N, C-alpha and C positions, 0 to 999 in steps of 0.2 A: 720373239712372240711375245705379246704383253699379256697373255693369259697366266693366272697364277698356276695354271696346270704345269708349268715347266719349273715352278719352284725358283726362279730366278729373279722374277720381278722384287724391286725393293732392294736389290744388292747395293745399286748405285744411290749415292748421298751428295750428289755434287749440283751446284746452283744450276748447270746447263741442262738437268733433268726438267726444269721445271717447265720448259717450253714443251716437254715431250709430253708428260702426264698431265698437265694442266692443274698443277695444284699449287696451292700458296706456299710461299716461305715462312718458317717459325724462326722468328727473329727473338723470341725471349730466352732468358738464360737458361731454362730447362730443356733447351733442345739439346745441351751437351748430354745430360744423362739420358736423354731419350735416343740419342744417337748412339750410345753405348749400351742400353738396352737392346737396340736393334743388332747391333753387331753381336751381342752376346747370342741373341736368338739365332742369327746365321750361323755361327760357328758352333754352336750346341744342338741345335734342332733341326736343320736343313737334311743331316743325313738322314735321322730319325723319321722325318717326315717322307723323304722319298722312299726308304725302305719300304714303310707301310703302304706307300701308294703304289710300290713295284708289287709287294704283296697281293693287294686287291686287284691288281690286274693281271695275275698269274691265272692262266687258264683254268686248271682244276680246281682252285680255290674259288675263282669267279663264278665258276658254272654251279659249283655246289652253294654257295651263298645265293644265288640268284633262284634256287630251288627252294631255300629253306625261309629266305626272308621276302622274295619277289624281286622283280626288275627296278621297280620304282624306289624300294628300299636300299637296294644295292646300289643304285644311280646316289642316292641320297648321303650315304656313307661314303662314296667315293668324292662326293662334293664337300661333305663336312673334312675330309684329310686335307682337301685343298684349303679349306677354309681357316683350317688349324695354321697354315703358312701366313698368309695374307688376305687380303679383301681383293676380290676381282677388280682390275683397273677396267673403268668403262670410259671410253672417249666420247664424251658429249660432243655433238656440232650442233650448229643452228639454232635452231628454236629449243631443243633439248636443253643447249648450254643455258639458255636465259631461263627457262623453267628450272632448271637446277639450281640457279642463283637465285631466283625468288623464291623457291622451297627453302633454300637456307638461310638466306634472310628474313623470310617471314617466321620462320622455326625462332630465331633469334629476338626478332621483334616481339613476339608472344610469350616468350619464356623467361627472357632476361629480364632479372630483377623481380619476378613474379612471387611475391611474398604468399599469396594464396596456397600455391603449387608445395613452396617450402614449409607452411604449415601443415598441409594436409599429409605430408610424408609421416605424421605422427599415427596415421589410420594404418600404417604396417605394423604396430604392434600386436594385433591378434594375430597376424600371419606367422610373425615371428615367434609367438607364443605356441602356436600350432605347430610349429616345426621343431622347436627347442623343448617345450613343455612349459606350462604356465608358470609354476613354481622355479623350475631350474632358470628359466629366462628372467624372472624378476630378481633373482639374487645375483644373476649375471650383470644386470644392470646397475644395481646397487652396487655391487663390487668395482665396475668399469668407472662409476661416477665418482667415486672416492679419490681417484688419481687418473681424470680422463686423458690428459696429455701424456702420461707417461705408459699408459695402457696403449694408447694410439701408436705411439712410436715404437712400441714392442711388436705390435701386431702387423704394423707396415714392412717393419724388418724381416718378419718371418713369411709374409704373404705377398708376391708381386702382384697378385689379384688385387687385393685390397690396397696396396700402395697405388696403384693405378684406377683406382675407382672412380675419380672424380672425372677420368677418360672414358670409362667403360659403362658409366652408368646407364647411358642410353644413346642409341646411334644419332638421334636427331639432337641430342645435346652435346654431341662431340664435335666440338667448333673450334679448328685453330685459330690463331690471330692472324689478323690480316697484314698481307706485305707492308712493310713500313720501308722509310727513308726516303725512297725515290717516287714511288706511285701507289694509289691505291684504286680499287675498281668498286664502280657504282652500277649495277645491272650490265655487267661486261663491258663497261666503257672505261678505259684507263683515263684518269683524272689526275692533275698535279695535287701533291699532298701539301697542306698547309698546318696552321696551328689546330683548326677545327678537327683535321682527321687525327693529328697527333692525340688530342683531346678525348677523342671518340675511343681510340684504341685504350686509353688508360680507364676508361668508363667500362668498356667490353670486357676488359680482364676480369672484372668481379660480377659480370652479368649473372653467371650460374653459381656464385658462391655459397648462397643460403641455401640453394636448393641441395648441392653437394653435400653441405657440412650437415644438413638435418638428416639427410641419408644416412651419412656415418654415424650420426647419433644413436640408431638403432640397429645398424648392420654391424660395426665393429663388436658390441658386447653379445650379440649373436655368435659371431666368428669366434670370440674367446671361450663362451661358453662349449660350442660344439669340439673345439679343439681340445681342452681340459677334458671334456666326456671320452673323446676318442683315445686320448693318451691313457687315462684309466682304464679304460676298456680293453686295450692292447695290452698293458703290463699285466691285467689279470688274466689273460689268456697265456701269458707264459712269453709274450715277445720281449727279446732280450737286446736287440740290436737299437740304439737310439738314433740311428740316421733312418732307419726303416720306419720308426715309430713316429718320429718327427714330419717325414715324408707324408705317410698317410693319414696323420693329423691335420696337418696343412691341407691336403686333397678334400678330404672330409669337410671341413671348415669353409673351404670355398665354396665347396656344393651346397653348404646349407646357405649361404648368403646368395647363392645364384638361385635355388630355390624357391625364395622368398621376395626376393627384390630384382631377379633378372639380371642379365648382362647385355650391353651393347656391344661386346665382342663379335667380330664376325663368325666366329664358329659357334656362338650362342643365339645368332638370330633365328629366326623363321624364315621358311623359304619365301613367304609372300613379302617380306621384308627387303628382298633382294633383288626382285625384279625389277625392271627399268619403268613399268607402269606402275605397278602395285605399290611401291612404294612411296608414290604420291598420296595413297589411300591409307596408308599406315603409319601416319605421324604419332610419335610418343609411345608405339606399341609396344615397347619391351615390357611394360608392367602388366597389359592384357594379355600377351603372351605366356607370361609367366601363370596368371590366374588360370588361363585355358587348360594349362599343361598340369596344374595341380588337380583341375575336376577330370581330366582325362585319364590320368593316374589312378584317381579315387574310383572312378568308373569301370576301369579295368580289374580293380579289386573286387567289386561287386560281381563283374561279368565272369572272373575266371575262377574267385574263391568262393562266391557267394557271401561275401561280407560288405555289409552295407555300412559299417561304422566309419571307413575313412571317408566315404561320400558325405554322411551327416557331418561329421567334423569338418569338411573341408568348406561345404556351404554355410556351416553356422560362421567358420574363422573368416572366411574370405569374402562372404556376401552379407550374411545377415548382420553379424557385429562390425565388421569394416564399415558396411553402409551406415550403420547408426552413429559411430564415431565421426564419420565424414559430415553426415547431416547436421549433428551438433555443432561441428567446428563451422561449419558453413552459416547457421544459424546465429552463433556468437559473433561472426563478422558481420553479418546483417544486422545485428544490433548494434554493434559498435559504429556502423556507417549509416545508422537512422532509418533503416528499412525493416520492415517485416512486423511492426508494432499494431498495426489495423486488425490483423486477423487473429483467430484463436491458435494458440501455440501448438496443440496436438493436430489442426488441420495443417498448420504450415509444415509440421515436422512430417506426417503422412505422405505430404505431397513431395517435399523434397526427397524423403526415404526412398520413396518409388522410383523417382527419377534416377537417385544416385545406384541404387540396387539393380535396377534394370540396366542401368548403362555400363555397370562392372560385369552383370552376368553376360550381356551380348558384346561386350568390347573386344573380345577376341575375335570375332568374326567381321572382316573388313567390308565396308560397303552397308551391310546389313545393319551393322551398329549405327551407323547415322541413319537410317530409315527409322529404326525402331526408337531409338532417343528421340526423333520427331513427334512421332505419334505419341510416344510415352507424355513429351511436354504438352501436346495438344489435348491429351485425355485428362491432365492435371490442370489443364486449365491456363496454363503459360504459352504466351505467344512464341511461336517459332517459326524465326524467317527462312525462306526457302533461299539460302544463299550458299556459298561456295562449299559448306560444311567441311570436311575432313580433308579435302584436297588443298593443302597447304599454299602450294604455288598459286592459287586462284583467289586468294583470299583479299588480293589488292584490287580484284574486280568489285569485291564487295566494298572495300572502302571507298572506292572511285564511286561507286553509286550512291554511298552513303554522303559523300562529299557534294556530288550535284544534288543530291536531295536537300542538303542542309544549306546549301548556296540558294537553292529557288524556293524553298518553303518560307512561309510568312511566320510560321511557328518555329523556327530556328533561328539563331543569330550567329553571329562572328565566331563566338567560341565554340559552338558546334562544328561550325565549317572548319575552323583551325584545327579541330581535334583530329576531323577524318582526314584533312589535308595531310596533318603531320604523321598519320599512319601511312599514307600512302608512302611518304618519304622515307619512313621506316622499313617497310618492304623494299625499297630500292636500294638503301644503303645499309642495311643490316643495324637498325639501332631499336631501342626499348621502348615499346610502347606504355610501357609501366612510368617510365621517367617523362616523356612527353605529355601523356595523360596527366600527371602530377601539375605539369605547369598550367594546363588548360583548367583542371580543378581549382587551383590556386586564383587563377583569373575569374573563374565563375564565382566565387565567395567574395573577393576582393572588388571585383567591378559591376555586378549585378545583385539583385536581390534573390536572395535564397531561403528557405526554411531550415537551413543547416547551421548547425553551431560549429565554432572553429574546431571542437574536439571532433565531431562529425566529419569535418572538412579533412583534417588531418588524416583520419581513419580511411575516409575515401581515397586521398594520395598513397597511403601506405598499400591497400589493397586493391587500387587501379578500380576503382568505382566512379560512377557519375553522380554529382551532386545533385540533388532534385532542385528545380527552378522554384523560385517564389510563385505563389498562388496569385 
């Protein structure tokens, strides 16, 4: 059986399994510690997970649970136990296999070397302060950055969750290295490997480097703060067992990071992220799922206890303040790239702020968020193209349309066509849009007339913006 319900999938680790599970081989050196971690998981946790699964299947307990929490929640609990073991193995065939390849490649094309996303990680500050406490979190940041590398090593040595944070940051950002040595895959077709493919693999290695590091810049201090506070609290309560204190402190610190930044681990994903169809409508959903959970929790505090304070603080930190920081950051990037100087600052701020706040507010509702975001942009006066939207696997159709338009329009030139054509290729092979767009931005400045200075051109390359054509 291939299902994770038998708690046997994944026990094999030979090259021959590649043809069975349709997974790529990891050829980087970190495959050794990863294999050791999986072996430790199999040895230490399989028996425990099996025991819990058998306990939930026990007739008397199952009947009682279904009466108390309902059938749907009982099924969700059983699925969560299975997800604690490993992700469900899906055997994609035919068009589904190509769609999955396009989705994975499109995600990498959009997010690799995306400096704007990396910079926006600073917007997590108010949510972290909401979880830890503003004054406490500020002190934790100052303490951490006196010796950041030392603290990072210490924290990762205590928490396997933080040690693997770069892999569990988001489901759609978790991407293994391409198979190397003999062959590579382009849209499901095997091609011979050459110098270009080898160079691509080296470039791919650092595609998410900036995004993961800026995430850890704020999540590591938050973890340490909650860890220290838990140790202090348990000692004050009279706890004396060092192992129990350490385990509880690490558990609560991991939970604090998950509550603010979310987790791409299978057991931490929302149900809509796991469906064969819905996963195409929930790209980069981890953050928005976390936002939705925070508001649902605050809503229950109001419903069950009549306490409105959690809801007020949640809306203020997760929506109002977060959107304000995001808006100011995006406007700063606009200024660096030579945009936004013609309108009044307050008008531009309110327009951008409305889009960001509404986008965050409805981001946890798949499909609806796309429609609401489009309506919001139209109401604020921005053009919203009716295109593939959040269905990542279909974004290649948008680029094909743009390429045809650029090739046939008198208002477009060869640079516009080349940019769109490169994006089509990126979705076929999984290469960064930011890097190819930077090449065409350079060609625009070097070979045509533009209104941009070289400083603005460099900023456009870094933040993946188009340089305005000369008038």
